N, C-alpha and C positions, 0 to 999 in steps of 0.2 A: 316195570316196563311191560307192555302188552306182548302177546306172542308175535303179533305182526311186527312189532318193534324189534323183537329179538331177531326175527328173520332179516329185517332190514339191516340191523347191525351186523349180522352175519354176512350180508351181501357186501357191506362196506369192507369188512375184514377180508372177504375173499378177493375183492377187487384190489385192495391195497397190498395184501401180504401173502397170498398164495404163491408159493415159489420164492418167498423172500427170506427163507430161513438161512440167512447169511450173516457173517460178522462184518465189522466196520471195513469199509473199502470195497464192499461188494458192488457188482455192476448194478446201476440204478434200474428200477422197474420202468422208468420213462425218463425223458430228457429233463424232467423237473423234480423227480422224487428219487431220493436215495436212502435205502435202509442202512443205518449205521450199526445196529446190533439187533438181536432178537433173543427173547427168552429172559426170564428174571436173572438166571445165573450168568448167561452169556453177556448180558448187558452189564451186570455188576462187575464181572471180570474186567471190563473195559472202563470202569469208573462211571458208568451211566446208570444212575440209581432209579429205582421204582418208588422211592420215598416210603418204603415199608409196606407197600400195597401187597406184595407177595404173601405176607404173613396174615393179612386180614381180608384177602380178596373175596372170601365167601360171604362176608358181611355186606348187607345192602346199604347203600348210602343214597340219600335223597329218594328212597324207595325205587332204586334201580336194581336190576338183577345183578347178583354177585358173580364172582368168577371173572373169566376173561370177557370183559364188556367195556366198550369205550366210555359209555356214560357213567358207569359205576366208578371207573378209575378217575374220570374227570371230577365227579362229585367228591370222591375221597380227597383229591388234592385241594379242593376248595375248603373242605372241612378242616384239613390240616393247616390251611392258611388262616383259619379262624372263624369261618362261617358255621352257623348251626347246622345240625343234621336234619334240615327240613327244606324240602324243595322250595326254591324262591318263587315259584309260579304255580298256578293250578293247571290241570290238564296233563296231557301225555308227556312222558319223559323222553320220548324218542329224540335222538340227536338233532333232527331237523327243526325241533321246536325251540332249542336253546336260544339261538339268536333271535328268533321271531318273538318269543315270549319275553325275552329280556332285551328288546330293541333299544330301550332307553340307555343301556350301558354297553351296547354293541357298536363298534366302530371299525373302520378299515385299517386301524393302526395296530400292529402287533406289539405287545409288551410282555416282558418276562413275567410269568405267573398268570397271564390271561389264558382263556380257553379259545383255541382255534376251532372254528365251527364251519361245517359245510352243509348247505341245504341239501335236501333230498334231490338226488339226480344230478348234482353238480359234481363233475369229475374231481376225485375218483370215488365219491360217495355213492351209495345205492339209494334205495327208496326211503330209508330211514334217516339218511344223513350221517354225519360223523362228527366227533369232537375229539380234541387232543389237548395236551398241556404244553404251553410254550416254554421251553427250557432256555432258549437263547435267541436273540435277535441279532443276526450277523450283519444285516443291512436292511434297508427298506424293501429289498427284493429277495431276502434269503432268511429263513428261520430254521431252527432245530426244535423238534417236538419229541415228547414221550407220549405213548398211547398204549391202550390195550384194545383188543378186538374180540368181538363175539365169535366163539368157536375158533379163534385164532390165537395169537400169542402177544406178549408184551414186546414193544420195540421202541427204538429211537430212530427218527427219520429226519433227513434234511430235505427241505422243499425250497425251490427257487421259483420266482414268479413267472418266468418265461416258460412256455411249453404246456401250460395247464397244470391243474392240481393245487392252485393257490386257494386258501380258505375263502369262504364267502364273507367272513367277518371274524372279529375277535371280541369275545365277551369278557368285560373287565369286572369280574366279581370281586376279586381281591388280588390285584397285581403285586408282584414282589416289590417292596419298597427299596429305595436307594437311601440308606440311613447314614446320618452323620454320627460317627462314633467318637470324634473328638472335635470340639467346637473350633471354628476359625479363631485366629488371634490377630491382634494389632500390636506392632512393636514401633518404638520411636517415642520421642518426647511430645506430649500433647500441648503444643503451643503454636501460636500464629507463626507461619513461615517455616515450620519444622516439618520434615517429611515423615509421614506415617506409612508403614508397610504392612500389608495383610498377608497372612498365610491361609491356605484353604482348609486347614484341619485335616482329619482323616475320615474315610467313608467306607461303607460296607462293601462297595463294589469297586474293583480296580478299573482303571482306564477312563474314569470320568473326566470331563473338562469342566472348567469353572468360569463363571462370570461374577463380577464384583459390583456392589452398589454401596457406596459410603453413605452413612446416615448421620444426622445431627439431631440429638434428642429424639431419635426414633423416626425422623422424617428424612426421606431420600434427599440427597444433595444433587441437584441437577448437573449432569455431565461428569460426575465423579464415579467413573466405572473402571478405572485402572487398578492395578495391584498396589499402587501407591497413591497417597493423597496428601496435599499440603494445606493445612487449615489456613483460612484467611480471617479477616476481621469479622466476617459474617458468622464464623463458628466460635468466636471468642466467648468463653463462658459456657459453652455447650459441650455435652459429652458426645464422643464420636464412637460409632460402631461400624462394622462392615458386614454386609449381608452377602454370603457366598451362595451361589446357586450351582448345584452339581447337575451336569447334563451327561447322560450316557444313553446310547441307543438301546431301546427296549425297556427303559425305566422312566417313570415320571420325573420331570425336573423337580429337584428338591432343594429348598433354601435352608441355610443355617446361619445364625447371627453370632458374632463375637461378643465377648463381654465389653462393656462400655469403658472408654478411657475416663480419666478425670477430666473435669471441665478444662477446655482449652485456655491456656494462659496467654498473656500478652507476649509478643515476640520482641526481637531486637532488630532495629533498623541497621542495615549495613550498606555503606557506600562501596560499590564494586567498580565504579568508574567515575573519576573526578569530573566536576563540571568543566566545561571549556568555554572559551570566548571566541566568537566569530566576528569578523569585521576588520577594517583597517584602522590601526591606532594612529589616527590623525585628527587634528582639530577640525570640527565640522562633520566628521563621520559618525555613524551610529554603530555601537557594539551590541551584540546579542549574546546572551548566556544560554548554554545548554543546561539541562537539569542534572546531568550526570545520571548514573544508573544506581538504583537502590533495590535492595532485597530485604523484605518484599517491597513492592511498589509503594511509593509514598502517597499519602492521602492529600497532603498539601505541601507546597514548596514556597519558601520566602527567599528573597534576594536582597543582598546588600553589596553595593559596589564600593570598591576601595581604591584610593589613589596613594601610591607608595605605602600601602599597608594601613592607611587610615580611612575609616568609613567616611564616605561622601554624604553629607546630610541630605535626606530626602531621596537619595538614589536607590530606590527599593523596587523598581520594576524590572522586567526581564531584559529591557534594553537601556542603553545609556548613550545620550548624545554628548559627544566630547566638545566641551566649550573651550574658549581660549585659555582659561585658567588651568586647563589640564595639560598644556604643552610641556613636554619634558618629563611628565610623570608616568610611572608604570601602573597599569590598571589591572585589578583583579576583581573577582566576584565571589562572595561567600554565599553558598546555598544551604539553607536550613530545611531539612526534610522532617515532616511530622506525620504521625498516623495515630489514630485513636488506639490507646493501649500500648503505645511505644514512647520511649523517651526521644525527644527531638535530637537530631544529629546534624552538625554543621560541618561542611567541607568546603575548602577554598580552592579556586582554580589556580593554575600556574599564572603568574603575572605576565602581562603583555610587554612588548618592547616599549621604550619611552615614547610617549605620544609626540608625533611629528607636528610641526606647525601646519596650519591649514593653508589651503589654496584659495586666493581671492579671484573672483571672476566677475566680469561685467556681462550683462545680458546681451549686449551688442557692442560693436566697435565704435569708439568716438569718431566724430566727423567734424569738419569745419564748414560753416556756411558764410556766404558773403561774396562781394565782388572784389576780385584781386586787382585793385587799382590803388595807387597812392591816395591817401585821404579817406579811403573807405574802411569800414570796420568789419573785421572777421570775427565770427562768434563760434565758440566751441560748443558742439552739440554732444552732451555727455549723458549716456543712459544712467538710470538710477544706480548709485553706488551701493555696495553692501552696507547693511546697518552697522552703526558704530565705527565706521571707517572714516579716514581723512583723505581728501583729494587735493593734490598739488598740481599746478599747471605751469609749464615752461614753454614759451613760444620759441621756435627755432627758425633761423634764416639760413638756408643752405647748410644745414647740419650744425650751425653755430648758435648757441643760445643768445637770444636777444636780451640784453641787459634790462632788467626791470619789467620785462613782459611776462608777468606771472598770473594775470587774471584770466577770466573765462572769455574775455573779448580782447581784441588787439586792433589798433588803428594803424593801417599801413602807412609808411612814410616813404620819402624819396629814397631812403637807404634800401628799401625793399624792392625798388624797381629793378627788374632784370633777375630777381631771385625767386626761389620757391619757398613757401612758408608751411610749417606744420605746428601742431600743438602736441607736446609730450605730457602724458598724464601719469601721475604716480599715486597709487592707492595704498594706504597703510592701515593696519588694524592690529592691535596687540594679539599675539598668538598665531599670527598668519604671516606667511612670506609676503614681502612687498611685491605689489603688482605694478609693473611699468609697461605702458603701452603708448602707441603714437597714432595720430590720425594719418591718413594718406597725405602725401605732399599736395599742396595747392597747385593750381596752374601758375605759370610765370607771372609775376606782378608786372604789369605794363600800364603806362599812362595812356589816356586817350588824346590823340593829336588834334590841334586846331590848325587848319591849313588856310593861309591867306595868299591869294594869287593876284598880282597886278600884271597887266599886259600893255604892250605898245604895238600897234599895227603899223607895219611898213609894207612896201610893195612886195607882195607875195611872201612876206615874212611877218613873224610875230616875235617880239622880244618879251620875255616874262621874268618875273621875280616871284618865287614862292617861298613864303615864310612859314615854318612849322614850329609850333610851341606845344608844350605839354606840361601839366601841373607836376612840379617836383623834379622836372628834368631840364637842366640848362647846361649847355645847349643841347638841342635835339640833333642827333646825328643819324646818318643813314642815306637812303636813296629816294629820289623822286623820279617817277616815270610819267611821260606824257604820251597818251594814246589817242588815236582817233579811228573810229570804225574798226576797232580791234587790232590796229597796227601800232607797234611801238615806234614812236617818232623820236623820242629822246629819253635818256636816263642820266640824271645829274646827281652828283654827291653833294649833300648839304654841307655848307660851311657856316659854322656859328648859327645853325638853324635855318640858313637861307640857301636856296638853289636858284641860280641865274643861268639863262641860256636863251638862244634865239632859234626859232623854228624857221627853216628856209624851204624854198621850193614848194610852197603850199599851194594847193589848187584853189582857183577862185571859187567863191561861193561861201555859203554859211554852213558851218559844221560845228558839232559838239566836240570839244577837246577836253579830255579827262586828265586831271593832274592827280596822280595817285602816290601817296606816301607808302613805301614798302615797310611792313612790320620789322621792327628792330628789336634788339634785346630788351630795351626798356619802354618802348612805345609801340602800341598796336598800330595796325595799318589804318589809313583813312584816304578819302578822295574828295576832290572838288571838281565839278563840271562847269565849263565855260562855253557859251555859244559865241563863236567868233566868225565874222564875215571877212573874207579875203577878196580884194579887188585886183 
C-alpha cells in the first residue's frame, strides 16, 4: 500500500471508529452504524473472532501493509478462504480500488464471506475507501461485519441500509459456501402409484429453507416440486432422485441430490369407488355407467352390461338402451380398468331395480274424419304407431261398443242417428304397458231432411201439407214452422212425417212463405220456400 493509501485508510478508521472503543450494545456512531465490539481481546471475549489475524497481523497479505489495516485484514480473510497470497489485480491496493478493479465479481448483494467495499469519499469512508469482511447477512437491509482499521483497532459492526453508511458494493472473491453434510434421502416404495417422500439431508448452516425437484433418470419431472411424489406410468422403469436446493440469506443457493431409487415398478390398480348406473330402469330408456374411481387413474376402461347377472351379448358401450326383452330384469354393469404395467381389475356396480315395462306413445292424438250422417263413412286418422306394435280399433256409439265395428273405417247406420260416435284405439307391444286412447266424440249423427210442400189457395187462406223424409229415419218427427217476412205464422208438429195446417187472414198479394223443419235429435234442419199469391 502507498503512503497516501495508508493515510486514506487512517481517514476511514478515524471516521468510523474514533470514539468507538465500546463493547456490544454501545450507542451507535450514527443511525445506521453500530459498533458491536472492539479490540482483538474484547471481541474474542464476546465470541466475535478475528479468525487468527491477531497472531499474524504484522504479515503483509496481497502486498498490503501489516498491522491494523482494513485491506490487510480483508486480504488475510480471503487467503484463509483459499485464495493464493497474490493480489488478484494490478495497480494500487487502496480499498477504493477493490470493487473497481474487481468489478466483474462485485454486486449489490451481500453474502457471508464477501468483502464489503466503500468507494473513496462514500460515507463513512475517506479518500482511500474502506473494506470489511461480511460475517452475517441479517436481512437485505442489515449486515454484520468484522474489520480492522489503519491506526485504529479491530472491531465488529452492524450496518443498516437506512441513514447512510451502506457499502458501495460487495466483492465476491470466495463467499462462504452453504454445504450439504448429509445427502437428501428418498423413502417409500419405488412403484407406480406409491408415494415417495424426500428429506432435506443436513447442511453446514442452520436456518436454511429448502425447495425440491424430483428427477427421473436425472431429468427434472415437470411440476414435481413438493416433498412427496407419486410415480406414474411415465416413470415406470426409471430411477427416481430428488434434488434439494438450500436457500439461506447471505449464502448462495446450493443444490444436493439424493441417491437414486431402484427402477420404478408397476403398481396395483385399486377401485376406490364402485361404478354406478344412472337412468330410469324402464323399457325404452337409456342407462349410463359411471367409471367408478381408480387409484391410480386407469388408462383404459371396458364395460360389460349384465341382466340378472348374465352378460348381455354385444352390450359393451358405456350406455345401454333397454329393449322389451329386459322387462323385469335387474341390470348391472361390470367395469374393467386397465393400465400399462398393471393387472386388469374388474368391479361390478350394484344391480338396478327390475326393469319396468315401457310407455307407448303416439306422436299425436287420433281423430275421426267424415260426414256424420247415416250412410256416410267415418275414417280413423291414426298417427304412425310405434314400431313392432299392434293396433286394435273399436267404434263406440254413445259409449257403447258397436258390435263388429273394429276396422279403421265405419259406415254410419240408422242406429247411429241421434247418437255421437268415436273410435277407441288400443296399442300393444311386448315389454310395454298397453296404451288405450280415444278420438274426440263426433258431432251428433243426423240425417238430411227432404221437405215436400203442397198448398191449396183459398180466399185469404192457404191450406198446406208438408211431408218430411230422411234416409234411415222413419218416421221423421219434430216441428215445422211457416214464416213470412220474418214473422212466425204457424208451428206444427209432424205426425208420421207430415205436418198439415191452414194459414188464415193472409194479406192479399204475392209473398214468399218459408216452410222450415226445425233440427231434431236425428234429423238436421231444412227449409223450402214457396211464392204464393193471395187474392
